[in-house]
Each structure stands twice: as structure tokens, then as C-alpha cells.
Steps between C-alpha positions, in 0.01 A plus 500: 500500500368250248493552125205411279285597201150647492277226344154647552356855541132560564335834513118470481191593704703727718735207596877500419730208570756281340716186523874452504685182404824472674806427286558135432158399664158417370283635784344847506491755789217758537565873519281810491600877463545540884791243466689730260771729652337767278140408444449762232709292259233218479360632173848501339570133586499241222495127456856350508636802683776395741445603876662448832274434797475346844272198558277484804327171582132507580331193650158541325574612143866408444789738464476862386761749386604813691746778421467438128720723280603488137853385423758762408829455329807433691569865547157570644433759236268290282766384264599134443 
């Protein structure tokens, strides 16, 4: 899994999507709620939030993220 931060969240006109910037990189990777391991958490996401994800290349539109999940603490219980 790759680590990154949420850098854009859009929720308008019935469309929801966002962008993730991988750690130590300047590019952005597209994601939508279907890419989240739990799509119901989309509304709780915030800019700057750390996430883990897998990157899937796409020839036409560039890469997009799959299996996006929020970062938990070392114990997996939400603590840091």
C-alpha cells in the first residue's frame, strides 16, 4: 500500500470525488467513493487526512486510487 494525503474533495451536483497526493511527490491521483474500502466514510474525510491506497494505472486518464482507507495508529485502534 502507498501512503498519501487527501488534497482535494469535491461534492457537488450529485458528484463526489477527490484527489490524493502521494507522500514525497507532487502529482495527484484521482479517487471516488467507490475506491474507499468503506464508501460511507466519504463525508467524514477532510483535506490533509492521511490515507493508504493502491494505485491503478489507467491509460486514458492517468492513475487512480483503489482500496483507499484512512490511516490508523500503530495499534490499529485509531491511536497514534
